[in-house]
C-alpha positions in Angstrom: 13.5 -2.5 3.9 11.0 -4.4 1.8 8.8 -1.9 -0.8 6.1 -3.4 -2.3 3.7 -1.4 -5.3 0.4 -2.2 -4.4 -3.2 -2.1 -6.8 -6.5 -1.8 -4.2 -9.6 -2.6 -5.3 -12.0 -0.3 -4.2 -16.4 -0.4 -4.1 -17.8 1.1 -6.6 -17.3 5.2 -5.8 -14.9 4.8 -2.9 -11.6 4.7 -4.3 -11.0 8.3 -3.9 -12.0 8.4 -0.1 -10.0 5.0 0.3 -7.0 7.1 -1.6 -7.2 9.6 0.8 -7.3 7.8 4.1 -4.8 5.4 2.9 -2.6 8.4 2.5 -2.3 9.1 6.2 -1.0 6.0 7.2 2.6 5.7 7.5 4.6 3.9 5.2 1.9 4.2 2.4 2.5 6.8 -0.7 -0.3 7.0 -2.8 0.3 7.2 -6.0 -3.0 7.4 -8.1 -6.4 6.7 -8.9 -6.9 4.8 -12.0 -10.3 3.5 -13.9 -12.3 0.8 -11.9 -12.3 2.0 -8.4 -8.1 1.1 -8.6 -5.9 3.3 -5.6 -2.0 2.5 -6.5 0.2 2.6 -4.1 4.0 1.5 -2.1 3.9 0.3 0.7 7.3 0.2 2.8 8.4 -0.8 6.7 11.5 -1.8 8.7 10.7 -5.3 8.0 8.9 -7.8 6.5 6.7 -8.9 9.6 5.8 -5.1 9.3 4.7 -4.4 5.7 2.6 -7.9 6.0 1.2 -5.7 9.0 0.0 -2.6 6.4 -0.7 -4.9 3.9 -3.5 -6.7 5.9 -4.2 -3.0 7.6 -4.8 -2.1 4.2 -7.6 -5.0 4.0 -9.5 -3.7 6.8 -10.6 -0.1 5.3 -13.6 0.3 4.7 -14.6 0.2 0.8 -11.6 -2.0 0.6 -11.8 -5.4 -1.6 -8.8 -6.4 -2.4 -5.3 -5.4 -1.9 -3.1 -6.6 -4.1 0.9 -7.3 -4.9 2.7 -5.4 -8.3 5.9 -5.4 -6.9 8.2 -6.7 -5.0 12.0 -5.4 -3.9 14.6 -5.2 -0.9 15.9 -1.8 -0.1 19.0 -1.3 1.5 19.2 0.9 3.5 22.6 2.9 4.6 22.9 1.0 7.9 22.9 -2.0 6.4 25.5 -1.4 4.0 28.2 -0.9 6.4 
C-alpha cells in the first residue's frame, strides 16, 4: 500500500478551509496547516493508481495551487506478507 506525505500550497487565506475539506476525503489525513498557506497531509491508497488518482483529485480542489510530494513509501499489508 503506497503512503505519501504531501504539502498543498493554497491561495492566500484558504489553507484552513482546504485542510478541512481534504480531511473529509477517504485516504487523506491532515497533519496541520503551516505558515505560508500550506497544508501538510498524509495520503494512502490500495494501489499506486489509486494514490495517483487521489493526488490528481487534490489538485482540483478550489484554493489549491500546488500539491507537492514530500515523502513516499510502500507499506506491506498483513495479507501481502502471507
